[in-house]
N, C-alpha and C positions, 0 to 999 in steps of 0.2 A: 502493498498498499505505498501510496506516496502521503507522507506524514505532513508536510508541508499544504499539498494540496487538502486534506483530511482537516487541518487548522483554517485553513482561508475558507471553507464550505461552511465549518462550524461559526467561525466570526459572522459572514454573511446571513446565518439564519438567525444566529442570537440579534443582531441587528434589526432584522427584515420582521423577526416574528414569525415566519413561515418559509417551508421548507419549497413550499412552490416557487414565491419570490426570488427566493435564493436560488433555486433552480434556472430560472427564467435570467437573473441579473449574470448569473455564472455562463450561462450558454448550456445547463448539463440538463439530463433528464431527471425528473422528480425522485425515479427509484435509482440512480446515481448519487444524487444528494442524498437520500435519504443511508446509501450503501455506504457514505464516506462517514456520517455522522453514527453511524453502527460500528465503523471500524475505528473508529478514534476513541470510542467508547472502552470496545474491547481492547486496545493497547494500553489505555489509563487505567482500565480496571473498574472504571466506576460510570454510571448513568448523568449523562451532561443535559440533555432535556427532557422535560415531564410534557407527554404529549397526552393531551386529549380530545374529545372529537369536535371541541369548541376552540382551544386554544393550545398555545403553546408557552412553554416557559422554560428558564433556567431552575436548575436545582440548584442546591447550593453550592456541590462543587462543580457546575458548570458555571456558576459565577465566579467560584474561584478560579476557575483555567480560562476564562474570557480573556481577563487582562494580561494573560503570561503568554496564551497564544498570539493576540495582537504585537506583543513584543517580538516573540520570534518571529512576524513574520516581517514586522519592521526591520530587522537584523537582515533578516535574506533579504528584503530589498534592497537594504544598503549594499551588501555586498555585490550582487547583480549590478547596481546601477555604478559602483564604483571600480569593477570589472570593464563596465561598458565606457564611462568616461572619462578613464586615466590619461588615454592618449587625446582626449577631444579638446582643442585648444579653447578656452572659455572665452566666450563672447556675449555681447548685449548688455542691457543698462542693469544696476544691481543700485536697489535704494538704502542709504546708512544711516542710522542717526545716532548720537552721541550729545553729551554735554558741550558746551562751548570752549569751555574751557580745555579740555584735552581734545576735541576738534581742531582748536586752532592751534596748538603748540605740538601735537602728536600725532593726532589721525591725519589729518591732512596731509600734511609731510608725505607719512607712509601710503599714504593710497595714491599720491603723485607717483612714486614708485612702483607701484604696482601697475599703474597703469602703463608705466612704460615696459615694464615687465610683459602684460600680456596686452598689447593697442588695438586690439578688438573688442575692448570692454568699456562700458562708461560706469561712471559712479555719481548718482544723487545723492548728496551731503545735507542731510538735515541737521541741525546744530538746537537743540533745544533744552531746557531745564526742565523738563518735566519726565514721567514717565510716559512714552506713546505707548499705543495702543498697536503692536505691529500688524495684526489683521485689518484692523478697521484704517489705518494709514499707509497700509500696502507696503509696511516696511519689510525687505531681506534679512537686515541685520541691525539690530541695537547693541551699541558697544556700551557697557553699563558698568561702574564703580558700584560696587555694595559685597555686602555679605550673608543679604537676604534676598534672594531670586526666585520670582515665578515658581513653584514647580511647575506647572502646566505646561511652560516653553521647554528647549533646549540650552544649555550655557555650555561654553568652552573658554576655560580660563587663559589669559592672553599674556597676563603679567600680573604681579603684586603691584599695591598700589599705597605706598607708604606718606607717614606727612611731616611736619616738624612744627614746632612753634619757632615763630622768625618774627622780630620786628626791626627796624633803622637805628642804625646807628645813633641817632639825632634826637627818637625817640626813646631809646635807655641810656642815654646821659641826661637827658631833663630827670627821667621816671627812676631810673637805677635799674640792675639788671638781677630779676628775681632769683634766689638762691633756692628756694624749695616751689614745689607745687602749691603751697599754701599761700604764699606771696601773691599768686595770680589774681587772688581777690583783691590785690590792692591798686589794680593794676586797669586800661582799657582795654577788654580783650572783644575783639572782631568777632562776630561769629554768625553759623550759618541760618537761614530761618527756618528750617526744616528739620534738622539736625545739630544736639552738639549746642543750643541756643545757650543754654544755661550751666551744663555741666562737660566738662572734656574728662575724659578718661584716658591715664597716661601708666605705663609702666615703664621700673628698671630691675631689669631682671625678674626674681619673683614677686615684688614690691607691684602690686595696681593699687590706684589714689582715682576716686570718681572727685573732682575736684570743680565745685561751686564759682562759675567766672559769669562777671559781666560788663557789659559796656554801652556803648552811647550808639554802635551802628550795626546790623546786623544785613545779610544781603543772602539773595536764593543763589549767586552764583560765584564761582571761585573767584574770575578775572576781577569783579568789583571789588572785594574785600581785599587782592592783592594791591590794587592802585589807591584803594584809603590807607594799609599797610607803608607804603613808599610815602605816602604823603605824611608820615609820622602821626600815623591817626591811634596807634595804639599796637599792641601783640596780636596777629594771627595764628589759626592752623591752617598751613597750605600743604596742598600735595607737593611732593619732589618734582614731580613731571612739571609743574609751573614754577618753581624758585631755584631749582637746583643753579642756574645759572648765574641768578641775582647772588646764590648765598655763594659762590665763585666768587664773581665780582668785589664781593663786599658789601652791596646795595643794602644788603639787609643779612643781619645776622641770626644766626640759633639761639634761642632762651631756652635753660633746662635742656642742652644738648644731651642729657645721660638718660632724660625721660622720654619715652617714646609715644605719641599717640596710637591708639590702637589701629592695626593695617587692616587695609581693605584688599578685594581683588577687582580686575579688570576681566569683563568679561565677553565672549563676543556669543550674542544671545539670538535665536531664529524660534519661529513656531513651529518646524516640524522635521524629521527626520526624513519624512519621504520622500521621494526626488527632490532631492538637494541639489540646484543646480552646480554647473562646473566653477561660477564666478565667485557662487556663495564658497566653496568647498574649497578654491584657490584662495580666497580673500582671508578664509578664517588661517589657513596654512602659512599664509604671509604676513601674518601681523603673527603671529606665534614667532615666525622666525624673527620677524624686527624686534620684536619686545621681548618676550620670555621671561623668566624667571630671573633675570638678573639685568634688567631693564638698560640702556645706556644714560639714562639720566640720573640712575643711583648710583652706576658706577663712575660718572663724571662726577657727582658728589662726593663720595668715599675717597676718591683720588685726591682731592683735593685737601683732604684732611691734614 
């Protein structure tokens, strides 16, 4: 028996609630559809469907088996697709979204290099500081910085995202350099509107502290807070992908360098494993190659110490 085909028949029957409807969809006879389901039940040693004269429903075992059959079919489709597309030159348009700060400083240059490698591709880059609904807005790939992702989406880790506390030399000369996390309460702290607005979580070795912070300015976008920091407005928590060149140049100074804000991850997120186009697959591979576990912005910052 073709077990993958039996799984495909079972999933189709479960989705449509009818052997006849599944047979029509798969272009099989009703008898063959029934046989596939029966053979799958025999192989698994349990009844998957409860049949009556009026309706068809999943048994408890069938309900548990359904999701696993779907996963097996997705993996099989992936293998077939990869085998069939590896030698296909990527072409056409791919729509990508990310935050303004990461898009401007890191993603746009990386995509430019991708377009030079694959000249038959085009990219529509949407930079917004909100969570985009990929299906409704027809987005192929979202590059997101987070530790909490929608479990309904497929995510591939592209790089870590580390942050530092920083301020200008002028601000620190006027207000003083804090020596302990608790002293941050005496400073103007520039915060994000949607997370970490009143508390910063910092780590030093095994020690972790949750520090209450306050300031006169908050914003929903990292670049806005960066400009305010450069204008001597206070201490900010900034991603290293954005501030590494400024720290190297001395325009900004690290505050509490032994204390690290909690790191996040940069992910490539898309809606489905099925029928992943060559443009999406090669772009994800390219971004992992460009960024990776030790991205260039962190290497530059480490080399400057």
